[in-house]
C-alpha positions as CSV (number, residue, x, y, z in Angstrom):
1,M,-122.1,-14.2,1.6
2,E,-119.9,-16.3,-0.6
3,P,-116.2,-15.8,-0.2
4,L,-114.5,-14.0,-3.0
5,T,-112.2,-16.1,-5.0
6,G,-109.7,-15.3,-7.7
7,T,-106.1,-14.8,-8.4
8,F,-103.8,-13.5,-5.7
9,S,-100.3,-12.0,-6.1
10,I,-97.9,-12.9,-3.3
11,A,-95.0,-10.6,-2.9
12,P,-92.7,-9.2,-0.2
13,A,-94.1,-6.2,1.6
14,D,-92.2,-2.9,1.4
15,S,-92.2,0.4,3.3
16,G,-95.1,1.7,1.3
17,D,-97.3,-1.1,2.7
18,V,-97.1,-0.4,6.4
19,V,-100.3,1.6,6.7
20,E,-102.4,-1.0,4.8
21,L,-100.7,-3.9,6.7
22,A,-101.5,-2.3,10.1
23,A,-105.2,-1.9,9.0
24,V,-105.4,-5.5,7.8
25,A,-103.8,-6.7,11.0
26,A,-106.2,-4.7,13.1
27,Q,-109.1,-6.2,11.3
28,T,-107.9,-9.8,11.2
29,F,-106.1,-10.3,14.6
30,P,-109.4,-10.3,16.6
31,L,-110.6,-13.2,14.6
32,A,-107.8,-15.4,16.0
33,C,-108.7,-14.6,19.6
34,P,-110.8,-16.7,21.9
35,P,-114.4,-15.4,22.3
36,T,-113.6,-14.6,26.0
37,T,-110.8,-12.1,25.1
38,T,-111.7,-8.6,26.1
39,A,-111.7,-5.8,23.6
40,Q,-109.2,-4.0,25.8
41,N,-106.7,-6.9,25.6
42,I,-107.1,-7.1,21.8
43,A,-106.6,-3.3,21.5
44,S,-103.6,-3.5,23.8
45,F,-102.0,-6.2,21.7
46,I,-102.7,-4.4,18.4
47,D,-101.3,-1.1,19.7
48,A,-98.1,-2.9,20.9
49,N,-97.5,-5.3,18.1
50,L,-99.5,-4.4,14.9
51,S,-99.2,-0.6,14.5
52,V,-97.8,1.2,11.5
53,A,-94.6,1.9,13.5
54,R,-94.2,-1.8,14.4
55,F,-94.6,-2.9,10.8
56,A,-92.0,-0.4,9.8
57,E,-89.7,-1.9,12.4
58,Y,-90.5,-5.5,11.2
59,L,-89.6,-4.5,7.6
60,G,-86.2,-3.2,8.8
61,D,-85.4,-6.4,10.6
62,P,-83.1,-8.7,8.5
63,D,-84.4,-11.7,10.5
64,R,-88.0,-11.1,9.4
65,A,-89.9,-11.3,6.1
66,I,-93.4,-10.1,5.5
67,L,-95.3,-11.4,2.4
68,T,-98.5,-9.9,1.2
69,A,-101.4,-11.4,-0.7
70,R,-103.0,-8.8,-3.0
71,Q,-106.1,-8.9,-5.1
72,D,-106.8,-6.0,-7.4
73,S,-103.8,-4.2,-5.9
74,R,-105.4,-4.3,-2.4
75,I,-103.7,-6.2,0.5
76,V,-106.1,-9.0,1.5
77,G,-103.7,-11.0,3.7
78,Y,-100.2,-11.2,5.0
79,A,-97.7,-13.6,6.6
80,M,-94.6,-12.9,8.7
81,L,-91.7,-15.3,9.0
82,V,-89.1,-14.9,11.7
83,R,-85.7,-16.7,11.8
84,G,-85.1,-18.7,14.9
85,V,-86.9,-20.2,17.9
86,S,-88.4,-18.3,20.8
87,D,-86.7,-18.7,24.2
88,H,-90.0,-19.8,25.7
89,P,-89.4,-23.2,27.4
90,G,-92.5,-24.8,25.7
91,V,-91.3,-23.6,22.3
92,Q,-87.7,-24.8,23.0
93,Q,-89.0,-28.2,23.8
94,A,-91.6,-28.4,21.0
95,V,-89.3,-27.2,18.2
96,N,-86.9,-30.1,18.1
97,I,-85.7,-29.7,14.5
98,R,-83.2,-26.9,13.8
99,P,-82.5,-24.5,12.2
100,A,-86.1,-23.3,12.4
101,A,-88.2,-20.2,11.6
102,E,-91.4,-19.1,13.1
103,L,-94.5,-18.4,11.1
104,S,-95.3,-15.5,13.4
105,K,-98.4,-14.3,11.6
106,I,-100.7,-15.4,8.7
107,Y,-104.0,-13.6,8.4
108,V,-106.5,-13.1,5.6
109,L,-109.4,-10.7,5.5
110,P,-112.7,-12.4,6.5
111,D,-114.2,-11.9,3.1
112,R,-111.2,-13.8,1.6
113,H,-111.5,-16.9,3.9
114,A,-111.8,-20.1,1.8
115,S,-110.7,-18.2,-1.3
116,G,-107.2,-19.7,-1.7
117,A,-105.4,-16.6,-0.4
118,A,-104.2,-18.2,2.8
119,A,-103.1,-21.3,1.0
120,A,-101.1,-19.2,-1.5
121,L,-99.5,-17.2,1.3
122,M,-98.6,-20.5,3.1
123,E,-97.1,-22.0,0.0
124,R,-94.9,-18.9,-0.6
125,T,-93.9,-18.6,3.1
126,L,-92.8,-22.2,3.3
127,A,-90.8,-21.8,0.1
128,L,-89.1,-18.7,1.6
129,A,-88.3,-20.6,4.7
130,A,-86.7,-23.3,2.6
131,D,-84.7,-20.6,0.8
132,W,-83.5,-19.5,4.2
133,G,-82.1,-23.0,4.7
134,V,-84.3,-23.8,7.7
135,R,-85.4,-27.4,8.3
136,C,-88.5,-26.6,10.3
137,V,-91.2,-24.0,10.4
138,W,-93.1,-23.6,13.7
139,L,-96.0,-21.5,14.9
140,G,-98.2,-20.9,17.9
141,V,-102.0,-21.1,17.7
142,N,-104.6,-20.6,20.4
143,Q,-106.0,-23.8,21.6
144,A,-109.5,-22.5,21.1
145,N,-108.9,-21.5,17.4
146,Q,-110.0,-24.7,15.7
147,R,-110.4,-23.0,12.3
148,A,-106.8,-22.1,12.2
149,Q,-105.7,-25.4,13.6
150,R,-107.5,-27.2,10.7
151,F,-105.8,-25.0,8.2
152,Y,-102.4,-25.6,9.7
153,L,-103.0,-29.4,9.9
154,K,-104.1,-29.3,6.2
155,S,-100.9,-27.4,5.5
156,G,-98.7,-30.2,6.9
157,F,-98.2,-28.9,10.5
158,T,-98.5,-31.1,13.5
159,I,-99.1,-30.3,17.2
160,N,-95.8,-30.9,19.0
161,G,-96.2,-29.0,22.3
162,T,-97.7,-26.0,24.1
163,R,-96.8,-22.5,25.2
164,T,-98.4,-19.6,27.0
165,F,-99.0,-16.4,25.1
166,Q,-99.5,-12.9,26.7
167,L,-102.5,-11.2,25.2
168,G,-102.9,-7.9,27.0
169,A,-103.5,-8.6,30.7
170,D,-104.4,-12.2,30.0
171,V,-102.3,-15.3,29.5
172,E,-103.6,-17.6,26.7
173,S,-102.8,-21.3,26.0
174,D,-101.4,-22.1,22.6
175,Y,-100.4,-25.2,20.8
176,V,-97.0,-25.2,19.2
177,M,-97.2,-26.7,15.7
178,I,-94.2,-27.7,13.5
179,R,-93.7,-28.6,9.9
180,E,-90.5,-30.2,8.7
181,L,-89.3,-28.9,5.4
182,D,-88.1,-31.3,2.7
């Protein structure tokens, strides 16, 4: 099946989006997981971090921003930016440019892969980070997720370290990637 392409509108999420955001998150998060990840660990992570209630909390947090990509008024992707740097030692070492913000999440529905939606989200998210006055955007990506790594490299990020990531009962290995902003 050919990916759907077209025009996407990128805008901040609001409280009316939480149900649709949680549904998109539940559909897209498993795509970022290594093939060895159990369904139980994926479900546990989604329940704890990507529920309607959690998205409502995220939208109320002044240190977070969620942007949505819409096509025909439907959310087809989203990105979450978080001010600051994690206390994780690997992240502290890898993110050596401050102030910084984390690109915590950027996901697009599978039928919108290679459509330009992710690139549009990335462009607006990086612009928002610059508006916040940060000098660097960082992210964690699973070491087995080569598709995402290629996208991040194409978007100007470089691998600058590693961290562990708790995914349900398992601990995963991530690369920490950074991009300095102009």
